[in-house]
C-alpha angles and dihedrals in degrees: 000000000000137000104245100178148324139214132208125213131193131169132217089224091057103032095171097054125087127180129196125199112196116203129205136198089247093061097255120133128199125204125216135171142194135178141225125024089036097168093050092049090047091055092048093049094054098037104037111012098044096070089049098054108026110104093015127121107262090211092064086087099152093047093049090045090056092049095048102033104034096043128125094281134035100023095116101043145043096247132124098299092050094046091050091048090048093054092048092048093053090050092050092053088050089056091046090054092050092049090053094036089231137116112259094248088064090056089052091060102284134283121313092186134052088216136350123248116230139199126206118240103213099229124138127241093262096042094120100022129060092189098055093078089063091052092050092053093047093050096042095247096131091114090057091048092051093047092055102034090119094159090066092039097056089060101036103029109013095154093053091045093053091048093050091051092050089051089055090052100257115146096190142032136189125218138169109206095156097060096089091055091049090052091054096050101029087246091288098118141355123221124222090249093052090046090054092048093052095045092048090068092058092043093054091050094049093046091050103043106008112205096337090109132037115231122208121196118217117201100176091218089282101132135074117234096261094053094041090056092047089056092045093054090058098034096054092079090068093057101235112199090225145343107232120209093338092175136009106304095224100093119064091187096054092044090051088052090052092049092050096049101032094056090205119116110260121225122193148205150349088157094065130089136200131023091260091066092050089044091060093049093046092046089052090052089239100133137060099176125028115220118189133179111213094208092055106032100057105285129266094322094058094036093060089051091050090048091051091047091052090049090054087058090046092245125139125233130222113187117222128239124167094119123060143346097245092057088048089056093047091047092051091055091051092046093050091051095046117085091205097053111119103167142017111206117231134174109216090197089062096041092052097046133020099008086070090058094054107048136034095231135024128197112272110253112201121177095327097320132098113224125225114273117236104190121096119266117355093341099236145067135199115276120249088243092067096062092034091058104117090220095050116123108218121181128179136203118188138185109264115249 
């Protein structure tokens, strides 16, 4: 079997998302996805990656991964080269699953879990897309948007939000009530007033629902160490499940200091790539939970290595998804096949709105758990509407005759 060509697709309505469909001479197609900097990744795929993969056997996944991911550039970061390699890798595993007529998690050794527990990241429908609000208004979907605008709700009505998630079967939620304060001060200090505002969100949730839901706090790496520790000292009383990316994730020593003094479990980080980066953080005793984004860390091939590394350190993993539906599918397969996976992130605002427009099938979410897929490969394809979008940018690279 040979790779005969591929095409990339991106939409004006979802400017951060980029899909790749890899074609073979046996008629099988694999779907991959990455996120952020879509135009730059698109250019790299057609100009640099195409000569490296066209004509190659798509089942030589590890060999192609080494060529693309461990090349001269990109191997130690989550930039363009890594995101391109991640998208290709996901697509190759999709082809592998279709060749074997098995879901990807079976090819990774089989499922370790009957179903995968989720938490809801409390983003709104338009969290990653400025243009989606216009579409919602034009199609009369404002009621849906309002129902799932969890990013507004966790600030304005946190108690009601927590209750609604519990009613849907979620056992955990993630919020970021300190981000606005960090934006105002550049993360260099937090005032007493801002501290009180952020803590009030957690207090209202705990008073309303007690310990019936776990609450994760996302910090988006926006604070310096001094301020992050100041927040942790006050936040600890509300029993957060984890503090995610409390500082810049580029210093194992500083993060280890935070972990020791904050006494809140540290989760990190979707922003990191390659098992070597996670190795350094784990070796420094800087992490409690390993979060990885398959479109940024090196795809399924690298993700399973990171998951195994975390398991060797007796640390759980929780794959990231606040990006696109294909990465959610890929992440679910890795989570199901990883004995140390404890959560798969989902965004109910995305699942209930625009994700449905992009792919033919979504993972089945049932009372806070994602069920095992049964279809070969990833288990989904792009909808016809994606390529038919008049504003879609579709580019092709093919094997020369």
